[in-house]
mmCIF file as Biopython writes it, N, C-alpha, C and O atoms, coordinates in Angstrom:
data_model
#
loop_
_atom_site.group_PDB
_atom_site.id
_atom_site.type_symbol
_atom_site.label_atom_id
_atom_site.label_alt_id
_atom_site.label_comp_id
_atom_site.label_asym_id
_atom_site.label_entity_id
_atom_site.label_seq_id
_atom_site.pdbx_PDB_ins_code
_atom_site.Cartn_x
_atom_site.Cartn_y
_atom_site.Cartn_z
_atom_site.occupancy
_atom_site.B_iso_or_equiv
_atom_site.auth_seq_id
_atom_site.auth_asym_id
_atom_site.pdbx_PDB_model_num
ATOM 1   N N  . MET A ? 1  ? 38.153 -23.750 -4.379  1.0 0.0 1  A 1 
ATOM 2   C CA . MET A ? 1  ? 36.872 -23.160 -4.690  1.0 0.0 1  A 1 
ATOM 3   C C  . MET A ? 1  ? 35.972 -23.300 -3.466  1.0 0.0 1  A 1 
ATOM 4   O O  . MET A ? 1  ? 35.873 -24.372 -2.870  1.0 0.0 1  A 1 
ATOM 5   N N  . SER A ? 2  ? 35.321 -22.198 -3.104  1.0 0.0 2  A 1 
ATOM 6   C CA . SER A ? 2  ? 34.478 -22.233 -1.912  1.0 0.0 2  A 1 
ATOM 7   C C  . SER A ? 2  ? 33.077 -22.740 -2.252  1.0 0.0 2  A 1 
ATOM 8   O O  . SER A ? 2  ? 32.608 -22.652 -3.387  1.0 0.0 2  A 1 
ATOM 9   N N  . ARG A ? 3  ? 32.444 -23.267 -1.227  1.0 0.0 3  A 1 
ATOM 10  C CA . ARG A ? 3  ? 31.083 -23.773 -1.410  1.0 0.0 3  A 1 
ATOM 11  C C  . ARG A ? 3  ? 30.093 -22.628 -1.315  1.0 0.0 3  A 1 
ATOM 12  O O  . ARG A ? 3  ? 30.366 -21.648 -0.621  1.0 0.0 3  A 1 
ATOM 13  N N  . PRO A ? 4  ? 28.941 -22.716 -1.993  1.0 0.0 4  A 1 
ATOM 14  C CA . PRO A ? 4  ? 27.940 -21.664 -1.884  1.0 0.0 4  A 1 
ATOM 15  C C  . PRO A ? 4  ? 27.325 -21.643 -0.493  1.0 0.0 4  A 1 
ATOM 16  O O  . PRO A ? 4  ? 27.206 -22.676 0.167   1.0 0.0 4  A 1 
ATOM 17  N N  . TYR A ? 5  ? 26.939 -20.451 -0.061  1.0 0.0 5  A 1 
ATOM 18  C CA . TYR A ? 5  ? 26.329 -20.287 1.253   1.0 0.0 5  A 1 
ATOM 19  C C  . TYR A ? 5  ? 24.894 -20.787 1.192   1.0 0.0 5  A 1 
ATOM 20  O O  . TYR A ? 5  ? 24.102 -20.320 0.374   1.0 0.0 5  A 1 
ATOM 21  N N  . VAL A ? 6  ? 24.562 -21.732 2.054   1.0 0.0 6  A 1 
ATOM 22  C CA . VAL A ? 6  ? 23.216 -22.283 2.125   1.0 0.0 6  A 1 
ATOM 23  C C  . VAL A ? 6  ? 22.759 -22.240 3.576   1.0 0.0 6  A 1 
ATOM 24  O O  . VAL A ? 6  ? 23.455 -22.717 4.473   1.0 0.0 6  A 1 
ATOM 25  N N  . LEU A ? 7  ? 21.568 -21.658 3.798   1.0 0.0 7  A 1 
ATOM 26  C CA . LEU A ? 7  ? 21.039 -21.610 5.156   1.0 0.0 7  A 1 
ATOM 27  C C  . LEU A ? 7  ? 20.667 -23.010 5.632   1.0 0.0 7  A 1 
ATOM 28  O O  . LEU A ? 7  ? 20.122 -23.812 4.874   1.0 0.0 7  A 1 
ATOM 29  N N  . LYS A ? 8  ? 20.968 -23.290 6.892   1.0 0.0 8  A 1 
ATOM 30  C CA . LYS A ? 8  ? 20.611 -24.598 7.437   1.0 0.0 8  A 1 
ATOM 31  C C  . LYS A ? 8  ? 19.112 -24.685 7.703   1.0 0.0 8  A 1 
ATOM 32  O O  . LYS A ? 8  ? 18.493 -25.722 7.465   1.0 0.0 8  A 1 
ATOM 33  N N  . ASN A ? 9  ? 18.546 -23.618 8.186   1.0 0.0 9  A 1 
ATOM 34  C CA . ASN A ? 9  ? 17.115 -23.575 8.483   1.0 0.0 9  A 1 
ATOM 35  C C  . ASN A ? 9  ? 16.499 -22.354 7.799   1.0 0.0 9  A 1 
ATOM 36  O O  . ASN A ? 9  ? 16.261 -21.345 8.463   1.0 0.0 9  A 1 
ATOM 37  N N  . PRO A ? 10 ? 16.235 -22.416 6.495   1.0 0.0 10 A 1 
ATOM 38  C CA . PRO A ? 10 ? 15.675 -21.240 5.820   1.0 0.0 10 A 1 
ATOM 39  C C  . PRO A ? 10 ? 14.264 -20.953 6.309   1.0 0.0 10 A 1 
ATOM 40  O O  . PRO A ? 10 ? 13.535 -21.867 6.695   1.0 0.0 10 A 1 
ATOM 41  N N  . PRO A ? 11 ? 13.875 -19.661 6.292   1.0 0.0 11 A 1 
ATOM 42  C CA . PRO A ? 11 ? 12.523 -19.331 6.734   1.0 0.0 11 A 1 
ATOM 43  C C  . PRO A ? 11 ? 11.487 -19.917 5.769   1.0 0.0 11 A 1 
ATOM 44  O O  . PRO A ? 11 ? 11.793 -20.175 4.605   1.0 0.0 11 A 1 
ATOM 45  N N  . PRO A ? 12 ? 10.281 -20.122 6.251   1.0 0.0 12 A 1 
ATOM 46  C CA . PRO A ? 12 ? 9.238  -20.673 5.386   1.0 0.0 12 A 1 
ATOM 47  C C  . PRO A ? 12 ? 8.933  -19.734 4.216   1.0 0.0 12 A 1 
ATOM 48  O O  . PRO A ? 12 ? 9.225  -18.541 4.290   1.0 0.0 12 A 1 
ATOM 49  N N  . PRO A ? 13 ? 8.353  -20.260 3.146   1.0 0.0 13 A 1 
ATOM 50  C CA . PRO A ? 13 ? 8.066  -19.434 1.965   1.0 0.0 13 A 1 
ATOM 51  C C  . PRO A ? 13 ? 7.198  -18.203 2.275   1.0 0.0 13 A 1 
ATOM 52  O O  . PRO A ? 13 ? 7.394  -17.144 1.678   1.0 0.0 13 A 1 
ATOM 53  N N  . GLU A ? 14 ? 6.240  -18.338 3.205   1.0 0.0 14 A 1 
ATOM 54  C CA . GLU A ? 14 ? 5.388  -17.195 3.531   1.0 0.0 14 A 1 
ATOM 55  C C  . GLU A ? 14 ? 6.211  -16.043 4.099   1.0 0.0 14 A 1 
ATOM 56  O O  . GLU A ? 14 ? 5.973  -14.880 3.774   1.0 0.0 14 A 1 
ATOM 57  N N  . VAL A ? 15 ? 7.174  -16.372 4.943   1.0 0.0 15 A 1 
ATOM 58  C CA . VAL A ? 15 ? 8.026  -15.353 5.557   1.0 0.0 15 A 1 
ATOM 59  C C  . VAL A ? 15 ? 8.885  -14.694 4.491   1.0 0.0 15 A 1 
ATOM 60  O O  . VAL A ? 15 ? 9.036  -13.472 4.482   1.0 0.0 15 A 1 
ATOM 61  N N  . ARG A ? 16 ? 9.449  -15.492 3.594   1.0 0.0 16 A 1 
ATOM 62  C CA . ARG A ? 16 ? 10.281 -14.929 2.526   1.0 0.0 16 A 1 
ATOM 63  C C  . ARG A ? 16 ? 9.469  -14.043 1.594   1.0 0.0 16 A 1 
ATOM 64  O O  . ARG A ? 16 ? 9.943  -12.995 1.155   1.0 0.0 16 A 1 
ATOM 65  N N  . ARG A ? 17 ? 8.236  -14.468 1.291   1.0 0.0 17 A 1 
ATOM 66  C CA . ARG A ? 17 ? 7.365  -13.663 0.431   1.0 0.0 17 A 1 
ATOM 67  C C  . ARG A ? 17 ? 7.021  -12.329 1.081   1.0 0.0 17 A 1 
ATOM 68  O O  . ARG A ? 17 ? 7.056  -11.286 0.428   1.0 0.0 17 A 1 
ATOM 69  N N  . GLU A ? 18 ? 6.687  -12.367 2.369   1.0 0.0 18 A 1 
ATOM 70  C CA . GLU A ? 18 ? 6.343  -11.144 3.102   1.0 0.0 18 A 1 
ATOM 71  C C  . GLU A ? 18 ? 7.545  -10.208 3.191   1.0 0.0 18 A 1 
ATOM 72  O O  . GLU A ? 18 ? 7.399  -8.995  3.040   1.0 0.0 18 A 1 
ATOM 73  N N  . ARG A ? 19 ? 8.717  -10.756 3.433   1.0 0.0 19 A 1 
ATOM 74  C CA . ARG A ? 19 ? 9.940  -9.951  3.499   1.0 0.0 19 A 1 
ATOM 75  C C  . ARG A ? 19 ? 10.214 -9.295  2.144   1.0 0.0 19 A 1 
ATOM 76  O O  . ARG A ? 19 ? 10.581 -8.121  2.085   1.0 0.0 19 A 1 
ATOM 77  N N  . ALA A ? 20 ? 10.038 -10.041 1.070   1.0 0.0 20 A 1 
ATOM 78  C CA . ALA A ? 20 ? 10.248 -9.501  -0.275  1.0 0.0 20 A 1 
ATOM 79  C C  . ALA A ? 20 ? 9.214  -8.426  -0.589  1.0 0.0 20 A 1 
ATOM 80  O O  . ALA A ? 20 ? 9.541  -7.415  -1.210  1.0 0.0 20 A 1 
ATOM 81  N N  . ARG A ? 21 ? 7.954  -8.639  -0.161  1.0 0.0 21 A 1 
ATOM 82  C CA . ARG A ? 21 ? 6.897  -7.660  -0.399  1.0 0.0 21 A 1 
ATOM 83  C C  . ARG A ? 21 ? 7.211  -6.346  0.301   1.0 0.0 21 A 1 
ATOM 84  O O  . ARG A ? 21 ? 7.071  -5.271  -0.282  1.0 0.0 21 A 1 
ATOM 85  N N  . LYS A ? 22 ? 7.638  -6.443  1.565   1.0 0.0 22 A 1 
ATOM 86  C CA . LYS A ? 22 ? 7.975  -5.238  2.319   1.0 0.0 22 A 1 
ATOM 87  C C  . LYS A ? 22 ? 9.196  -4.532  1.717   1.0 0.0 22 A 1 
ATOM 88  O O  . LYS A ? 22 ? 9.255  -3.302  1.688   1.0 0.0 22 A 1 
ATOM 89  N N  . GLY A ? 23 ? 10.155 -5.305  1.245   1.0 0.0 23 A 1 
ATOM 90  C CA . GLY A ? 23 ? 11.324 -4.712  0.610   1.0 0.0 23 A 1 
ATOM 91  C C  . GLY A ? 23 ? 10.959 -3.969  -0.663  1.0 0.0 23 A 1 
ATOM 92  O O  . GLY A ? 23 ? 11.503 -2.899  -0.937  1.0 0.0 23 A 1 
ATOM 93  N N  . ALA A ? 24 ? 10.041 -4.527  -1.443  1.0 0.0 24 A 1 
ATOM 94  C CA . ALA A ? 24 ? 9.599  -3.865  -2.674  1.0 0.0 24 A 1 
ATOM 95  C C  . ALA A ? 24 ? 8.861  -2.575  -2.356  1.0 0.0 24 A 1 
ATOM 96  O O  . ALA A ? 24 ? 9.029  -1.575  -3.053  1.0 0.0 24 A 1 
ATOM 97  N N  . ILE A ? 25 ? 8.041  -2.590  -1.303  1.0 0.0 25 A 1 
ATOM 98  C CA . ILE A ? 25 ? 7.323  -1.377  -0.904  1.0 0.0 25 A 1 
ATOM 99  C C  . ILE A ? 25 ? 8.317  -0.297  -0.497  1.0 0.0 25 A 1 
ATOM 100 O O  . ILE A ? 25 ? 8.170  0.862   -0.886  1.0 0.0 25 A 1 
ATOM 101 N N  . ALA A ? 26 ? 9.325  -0.669  0.282   1.0 0.0 26 A 1 
ATOM 102 C CA . ALA A ? 26 ? 10.323 0.300   0.731   1.0 0.0 26 A 1 
ATOM 103 C C  . ALA A ? 26 ? 11.137 0.834   -0.436  1.0 0.0 26 A 1 
ATOM 104 O O  . ALA A ? 26 ? 11.433 2.028   -0.490  1.0 0.0 26 A 1 
ATOM 105 N N  . ALA A ? 27 ? 11.502 -0.034  -1.368  1.0 0.0 27 A 1 
ATOM 106 C CA . ALA A ? 27 ? 12.322 0.384   -2.509  1.0 0.0 27 A 1 
ATOM 107 C C  . ALA A ? 27 ? 11.565 1.314   -3.438  1.0 0.0 27 A 1 
ATOM 108 O O  . ALA A ? 27 ? 12.182 2.100   -4.157  1.0 0.0 27 A 1 
ATOM 109 N N  . ASN A ? 28 ? 10.246 1.241   -3.441  1.0 0.0 28 A 1 
ATOM 110 C CA . ASN A ? 28 ? 9.443  2.064   -4.342  1.0 0.0 28 A 1 
ATOM 111 C C  . ASN A ? 28 ? 8.630  3.127   -3.605  1.0 0.0 28 A 1 
ATOM 112 O O  . ASN A ? 28 ? 7.659  3.653   -4.148  1.0 0.0 28 A 1 
ATOM 113 N N  . SER A ? 29 ? 9.023  3.443   -2.374  1.0 0.0 29 A 1 
ATOM 114 C CA . SER A ? 29 ? 8.310  4.474   -1.627  1.0 0.0 29 A 1 
ATOM 115 C C  . SER A ? 29 ? 8.647  5.850   -2.213  1.0 0.0 29 A 1 
ATOM 116 O O  . SER A ? 29 ? 9.644  6.009   -2.916  1.0 0.0 29 A 1 
ATOM 117 N N  . ALA A ? 30 ? 7.814  6.822   -1.918  1.0 0.0 30 A 1 
ATOM 118 C CA . ALA A ? 30 ? 8.039  8.173   -2.432  1.0 0.0 30 A 1 
ATOM 119 C C  . ALA A ? 30 ? 9.392  8.713   -1.966  1.0 0.0 30 A 1 
ATOM 120 O O  . ALA A ? 30 ? 10.118 9.325   -2.750  1.0 0.0 30 A 1 
ATOM 121 N N  . ASP A ? 31 ? 9.733  8.492   -0.703  1.0 0.0 31 A 1 
ATOM 122 C CA . ASP A ? 31 ? 11.017 8.985   -0.192  1.0 0.0 31 A 1 
ATOM 123 C C  . ASP A ? 31 ? 12.194 8.386   -0.939  1.0 0.0 31 A 1 
ATOM 124 O O  . ASP A ? 31 ? 13.141 9.091   -1.288  1.0 0.0 31 A 1 
ATOM 125 N N  . THR A ? 32 ? 12.134 7.084   -1.185  1.0 0.0 32 A 1 
ATOM 126 C CA . THR A ? 32 ? 13.232 6.429   -1.888  1.0 0.0 32 A 1 
ATOM 127 C C  . THR A ? 32 ? 13.329 6.913   -3.325  1.0 0.0 32 A 1 
ATOM 128 O O  . THR A ? 32 ? 14.427 7.144   -3.832  1.0 0.0 32 A 1 
ATOM 129 N N  . LEU A ? 33 ? 12.188 7.066   -3.982  1.0 0.0 33 A 1 
ATOM 130 C CA . LEU A ? 33 ? 12.202 7.551   -5.358  1.0 0.0 33 A 1 
ATOM 131 C C  . LEU A ? 33 ? 12.745 8.976   -5.444  1.0 0.0 33 A 1 
ATOM 132 O O  . LEU A ? 33 ? 13.470 9.305   -6.383  1.0 0.0 33 A 1 
ATOM 133 N N  . ILE A ? 34 ? 12.400 9.824   -4.471  1.0 0.0 34 A 1 
ATOM 134 C CA . ILE A ? 34 ? 12.918 11.187  -4.453  1.0 0.0 34 A 1 
ATOM 135 C C  . ILE A ? 34 ? 14.429 11.185  -4.241  1.0 0.0 34 A 1 
ATOM 136 O O  . ILE A ? 34 ? 15.146 11.944  -4.892  1.0 0.0 34 A 1 
ATOM 137 N N  . LYS A ? 35 ? 14.917 10.341  -3.338  1.0 0.0 35 A 1 
ATOM 138 C CA . LYS A ? 35 ? 16.366 10.248  -3.106  1.0 0.0 35 A 1 
ATOM 139 C C  . LYS A ? 35 ? 17.093 9.801   -4.366  1.0 0.0 35 A 1 
ATOM 140 O O  . LYS A ? 35 ? 18.154 10.329  -4.699  1.0 0.0 35 A 1 
ATOM 141 N N  . ARG A ? 36 ? 16.516 8.819   -5.069  1.0 0.0 36 A 1 
ATOM 142 C CA . ARG A ? 36 ? 17.148 8.339   -6.299  1.0 0.0 36 A 1 
ATOM 143 C C  . ARG A ? 36 ? 17.138 9.416   -7.377  1.0 0.0 36 A 1 
ATOM 144 O O  . ARG A ? 36 ? 18.108 9.559   -8.120  1.0 0.0 36 A 1 
ATOM 145 N N  . LEU A ? 37 ? 16.059 10.166  -7.466  1.0 0.0 37 A 1 
ATOM 146 C CA . LEU A ? 37 ? 15.973 11.244  -8.443  1.0 0.0 37 A 1 
ATOM 147 C C  . LEU A ? 37 ? 16.966 12.349  -8.112  1.0 0.0 37 A 1 
ATOM 148 O O  . LEU A ? 37 ? 17.619 12.887  -9.007  1.0 0.0 37 A 1 
ATOM 149 N N  . ALA A ? 38 ? 17.083 12.689  -6.838  1.0 0.0 38 A 1 
ATOM 150 C CA . ALA A ? 38 ? 18.022 13.728  -6.418  1.0 0.0 38 A 1 
ATOM 151 C C  . ALA A ? 38 ? 19.461 13.327  -6.724  1.0 0.0 38 A 1 
ATOM 152 O O  . ALA A ? 38 ? 20.289 14.170  -7.071  1.0 0.0 38 A 1 
ATOM 153 N N  . ALA A ? 39 ? 19.751 12.043  -6.595  1.0 0.0 39 A 1 
ATOM 154 C CA . ALA A ? 39 ? 21.109 11.571  -6.902  1.0 0.0 39 A 1 
ATOM 155 C C  . ALA A ? 39 ? 21.414 11.697  -8.389  1.0 0.0 39 A 1 
ATOM 156 O O  . ALA A ? 39 ? 22.575 11.828  -8.776  1.0 0.0 39 A 1 
ATOM 157 N N  . GLN A ? 40 ? 20.389 11.659  -9.214  1.0 0.0 40 A 1 
ATOM 158 C CA . GLN A ? 40 ? 20.559 11.754  -10.662 1.0 0.0 40 A 1 
ATOM 159 C C  . GLN A ? 40 ? 20.359 13.173  -11.185 1.0 0.0 40 A 1 
ATOM 160 O O  . GLN A ? 40 ? 20.407 13.384  -12.397 1.0 0.0 40 A 1 
ATOM 161 N N  . ALA A ? 41 ? 20.138 14.144  -10.316 1.0 0.0 41 A 1 
ATOM 162 C CA . ALA A ? 41 ? 19.815 15.514  -10.721 1.0 0.0 41 A 1 
ATOM 163 C C  . ALA A ? 41 ? 20.809 16.109  -11.718 1.0 0.0 41 A 1 
ATOM 164 O O  . ALA A ? 41 ? 20.373 16.753  -12.672 1.0 0.0 41 A 1 
ATOM 165 N N  . PRO A ? 42 ? 22.111 15.930  -11.551 1.0 0.0 42 A 1 
ATOM 166 C CA . PRO A ? 42 ? 23.028 16.527  -12.525 1.0 0.0 42 A 1 
ATOM 167 C C  . PRO A ? 42 ? 22.857 15.970  -13.942 1.0 0.0 42 A 1 
ATOM 168 O O  . PRO A ? 42 ? 23.199 16.646  -14.912 1.0 0.0 42 A 1 
ATOM 169 N N  . ALA A ? 43 ? 22.342 14.769  -14.072 1.0 0.0 43 A 1 
ATOM 170 C CA . ALA A ? 43 ? 22.218 14.150  -15.394 1.0 0.0 43 A 1 
ATOM 171 C C  . ALA A ? 43 ? 20.869 14.439  -16.061 1.0 0.0 43 A 1 
ATOM 172 O O  . ALA A ? 43 ? 20.631 13.980  -17.178 1.0 0.0 43 A 1 
ATOM 173 N N  . LEU A ? 44 ? 19.987 15.189  -15.400 1.0 0.0 44 A 1 
ATOM 174 C CA . LEU A ? 44 ? 18.678 15.481  -15.985 1.0 0.0 44 A 1 
ATOM 175 C C  . LEU A ? 44 ? 18.798 16.435  -17.165 1.0 0.0 44 A 1 
ATOM 176 O O  . LEU A ? 44 ? 19.622 17.349  -17.168 1.0 0.0 44 A 1 
ATOM 177 N N  . THR A ? 45 ? 17.963 16.203  -18.158 1.0 0.0 45 A 1 
ATOM 178 C CA . THR A ? 45 ? 17.913 17.125  -19.296 1.0 0.0 45 A 1 
ATOM 179 C C  . THR A ? 45 ? 17.085 18.339  -18.885 1.0 0.0 45 A 1 
ATOM 180 O O  . THR A ? 45 ? 16.333 18.266  -17.913 1.0 0.0 45 A 1 
ATOM 181 N N  . PRO A ? 46 ? 17.206 19.440  -19.596 1.0 0.0 46 A 1 
ATOM 182 C CA . PRO A ? 46 ? 16.381 20.609  -19.262 1.0 0.0 46 A 1 
ATOM 183 C C  . PRO A ? 46 ? 14.875 20.305  -19.327 1.0 0.0 46 A 1 
ATOM 184 O O  . PRO A ? 46 ? 14.107 20.846  -18.532 1.0 0.0 46 A 1 
ATOM 185 N N  . ALA A ? 47 ? 14.453 19.462  -20.250 1.0 0.0 47 A 1 
ATOM 186 C CA . ALA A ? 47 ? 13.035 19.106  -20.351 1.0 0.0 47 A 1 
ATOM 187 C C  . ALA A ? 47 ? 12.587 18.316  -19.124 1.0 0.0 47 A 1 
ATOM 188 O O  . ALA A ? 47 ? 11.492 18.541  -18.609 1.0 0.0 47 A 1 
ATOM 189 N N  . GLN A ? 48 ? 13.419 17.401  -18.656 1.0 0.0 48 A 1 
ATOM 190 C CA . GLN A ? 48 ? 13.084 16.623  -17.465 1.0 0.0 48 A 1 
ATOM 191 C C  . GLN A ? 48 ? 13.017 17.524  -16.235 1.0 0.0 48 A 1 
ATOM 192 O O  . GLN A ? 48 ? 12.121 17.383  -15.403 1.0 0.0 48 A 1 
ATOM 193 N N  . ALA A ? 49 ? 13.970 18.450  -16.124 1.0 0.0 49 A 1 
ATOM 194 C CA . ALA A ? 49 ? 13.978 19.379  -14.995 1.0 0.0 49 A 1 
ATOM 195 C C  . ALA A ? 49 ? 12.727 20.256  -15.026 1.0 0.0 49 A 1 
ATOM 196 O O  . ALA A ? 49 ? 12.161 20.556  -13.975 1.0 0.0 49 A 1 
ATOM 197 N N  . ALA A ? 50 ? 12.291 20.669  -16.214 1.0 0.0 50 A 1 
ATOM 198 C CA . ALA A ? 50 ? 11.085 21.491  -16.338 1.0 0.0 50 A 1 
ATOM 199 C C  . ALA A ? 50 ? 9.851  20.710  -15.891 1.0 0.0 50 A 1 
ATOM 200 O O  . ALA A ? 50 ? 8.963  21.272  -15.249 1.0 0.0 50 A 1 
ATOM 201 N N  . LYS A ? 51 ? 9.788  19.419  -16.225 1.0 0.0 51 A 1 
ATOM 202 C CA . LYS A ? 51 ? 8.665  18.582  -15.788 1.0 0.0 51 A 1 
ATOM 203 C C  . LYS A ? 51 ? 8.618  18.499  -14.262 1.0 0.0 51 A 1 
ATOM 204 O O  . LYS A ? 51 ? 7.546  18.592  -13.663 1.0 0.0 51 A 1 
ATOM 205 N N  . ILE A ? 52 ? 9.775  18.325  -13.644 1.0 0.0 52 A 1 
ATOM 206 C CA . ILE A ? 52 ? 9.830  18.231  -12.189 1.0 0.0 52 A 1 
ATOM 207 C C  . ILE A ? 52 ? 9.421  19.554  -11.550 1.0 0.0 52 A 1 
ATOM 208 O O  . ILE A ? 52 ? 8.683  19.571  -10.564 1.0 0.0 52 A 1 
ATOM 209 N N  . ARG A ? 53 ? 9.909  20.674  -12.120 1.0 0.0 53 A 1 
ATOM 210 C CA . ARG A ? 53 ? 9.518  21.984  -11.586 1.0 0.0 53 A 1 
ATOM 211 C C  . ARG A ? 53 ? 8.007  22.181  -11.667 1.0 0.0 53 A 1 
ATOM 212 O O  . ARG A ? 53 ? 7.395  22.700  -10.734 1.0 0.0 53 A 1 
ATOM 213 N N  . ALA A ? 54 ? 7.410  21.767  -12.778 1.0 0.0 54 A 1 
ATOM 214 C CA . ALA A ? 54 ? 5.956  21.908  -12.938 1.0 0.0 54 A 1 
ATOM 215 C C  . ALA A ? 54 ? 5.215  21.056  -11.914 1.0 0.0 54 A 1 
ATOM 216 O O  . ALA A ? 54 ? 4.218  21.498  -11.342 1.0 0.0 54 A 1 
ATOM 217 N N  . LEU A ? 55 ? 5.692  19.852  -11.684 1.0 0.0 55 A 1 
ATOM 218 C CA . LEU A ? 55 ? 5.061  18.992  -10.677 1.0 0.0 55 A 1 
ATOM 219 C C  . LEU A ? 55 ? 5.167  19.593  -9.282  1.0 0.0 55 A 1 
ATOM 220 O O  . LEU A ? 55 ? 4.199  19.593  -8.521  1.0 0.0 55 A 1 
ATOM 221 N N  . LEU A ? 56 ? 6.347  20.104  -8.954  1.0 0.0 56 A 1 
ATOM 222 C CA . LEU A ? 56 ? 6.541  20.677  -7.623  1.0 0.0 56 A 1 
ATOM 223 C C  . LEU A ? 56 ? 5.748  21.962  -7.442  1.0 0.0 56 A 1 
ATOM 224 O O  . LEU A ? 56 ? 5.309  22.264  -6.333  1.0 0.0 56 A 1 
ATOM 225 N N  . ALA A ? 57 ? 5.557  22.720  -8.514  1.0 0.0 57 A 1 
ATOM 226 C CA . ALA A ? 57 ? 4.782  23.956  -8.422  1.0 0.0 57 A 1 
ATOM 227 C C  . ALA A ? 57 ? 3.316  23.660  -8.129  1.0 0.0 57 A 1 
ATOM 228 O O  . ALA A ? 57 ? 2.625  24.491  -7.539  1.0 0.0 57 A 1 
ATOM 229 N N  . SER A ? 58 ? 2.833  22.485  -8.532  1.0 0.0 58 A 1 
ATOM 230 C CA . SER A ? 58 ? 1.432  22.150  -8.320  1.0 0.0 58 A 1 
ATOM 231 C C  . SER A ? 58 ? 1.158  21.573  -6.926  1.0 0.0 58 A 1 
ATOM 232 O O  . SER A ? 58 ? 0.000  21.380  -6.554  1.0 0.0 58 A 1 
ATOM 233 N N  . VAL A ? 59 ? 2.206  21.300  -6.162  1.0 0.0 59 A 1 
ATOM 234 C CA . VAL A ? 59 ? 2.043  20.749  -4.813  1.0 0.0 59 A 1 
ATOM 235 C C  . VAL A ? 59 ? 1.800  21.901  -3.845  1.0 0.0 59 A 1 
ATOM 236 O O  . VAL A ? 59 ? 2.599  22.836  -3.792  1.0 0.0 59 A 1 
ATOM 237 N N  . PRO A ? 60 ? 0.704  21.850  -3.073  1.0 0.0 60 A 1 
ATOM 238 C CA . PRO A ? 60 ? 0.442  22.945  -2.133  1.0 0.0 60 A 1 
ATOM 239 C C  . PRO A ? 60 ? 1.491  22.984  -1.023  1.0 0.0 60 A 1 
ATOM 240 O O  . PRO A ? 60 ? 1.955  21.946  -0.550  1.0 0.0 60 A 1 
ATOM 241 N N  . ASP A ? 61 ? 1.848  24.184  -0.623  1.0 0.0 61 A 1 
ATOM 242 C CA . ASP A ? 61 ? 2.822  24.368  0.450   1.0 0.0 61 A 1 
ATOM 243 C C  . ASP A ? 61 ? 2.106  24.184  1.791   1.0 0.0 61 A 1 
ATOM 244 O O  . ASP A ? 61 ? 1.161  24.909  2.101   1.0 0.0 61 A 1 
ATOM 245 N N  . THR A ? 62 ? 2.558  23.223  2.571   1.0 0.0 62 A 1 
ATOM 246 C CA . THR A ? 62 ? 1.932  22.940  3.866   1.0 0.0 62 A 1 
ATOM 247 C C  . THR A ? 62 ? 2.553  23.768  4.976   1.0 0.0 62 A 1 
ATOM 248 O O  . THR A ? 62 ? 2.051  23.767  6.100   1.0 0.0 62 A 1 
ATOM 249 N N  . GLY A ? 63 ? 3.635  24.473  4.681   1.0 0.0 63 A 1 
ATOM 250 C CA . GLY A ? 63 ? 4.280  25.289  5.692   1.0 0.0 63 A 1 
ATOM 251 C C  . GLY A ? 63 ? 5.215  24.505  6.588   1.0 0.0 63 A 1 
ATOM 252 O O  . GLY A ? 63 ? 5.909  25.086  7.423   1.0 0.0 63 A 1 
ATOM 253 N N  . GLY A ? 64 ? 5.244  23.188  6.425   1.0 0.0 64 A 1 
ATOM 254 C CA . GLY A ? 64 ? 6.117  22.351  7.233   1.0 0.0 64 A 1 
ATOM 255 C C  . GLY A ? 64 ? 7.462  22.154  6.565   1.0 0.0 64 A 1 
ATOM 256 O O  . GLY A ? 64 ? 7.663  22.499  5.400   1.0 0.0 64 A 1 
ATOM 257 N N  . GLU A ? 65 ? 8.358  21.600  7.320   1.0 0.0 65 A 1 
ATOM 258 C CA . GLU A ? 65 ? 9.681  21.334  6.786   1.0 0.0 65 A 1 
ATOM 259 C C  . GLU A ? 65 ? 9.701  19.990  6.087   1.0 0.0 65 A 1 
ATOM 260 O O  . GLU A ? 65 ? 8.990  19.063  6.477   1.0 0.0 65 A 1 
ATOM 261 N N  . ILE A ? 66 ? 10.508 19.891  5.067   1.0 0.0 66 A 1 
ATOM 262 C CA . ILE A ? 66 ? 10.698 18.630  4.366   1.0 0.0 66 A 1 
ATOM 263 C C  . ILE A ? 66 ? 11.769 17.859  5.104   1.0 0.0 66 A 1 
ATOM 264 O O  . ILE A ? 66 ? 12.814 18.406  5.457   1.0 0.0 66 A 1 
ATOM 265 N N  . GLU A ? 67 ? 11.506 16.598  5.332   1.0 0.0 67 A 1 
ATOM 266 C CA . GLU A ? 67 ? 12.461 15.758  6.068   1.0 0.0 67 A 1 
ATOM 267 C C  . GLU A ? 67 ? 13.656 15.430  5.238   1.0 0.0 67 A 1 
ATOM 268 O O  . GLU A ? 67 ? 14.558 14.732  5.703   1.0 0.0 67 A 1 
#
């Protein structure tokens, strides 16, 4: 049986908290949420797809490309 991995010099709690905060912001950013929604697109119900279409129709077209 192997031993659990334990850091010899773990970062201070403030550093770990800040790292976790930044990770949560990245995980819940608009880009990440859109990617997750796009991955689930085949499983959307017609009502859910209609809600998304309505939301997208209300967004003004800036003429730029979507990344």
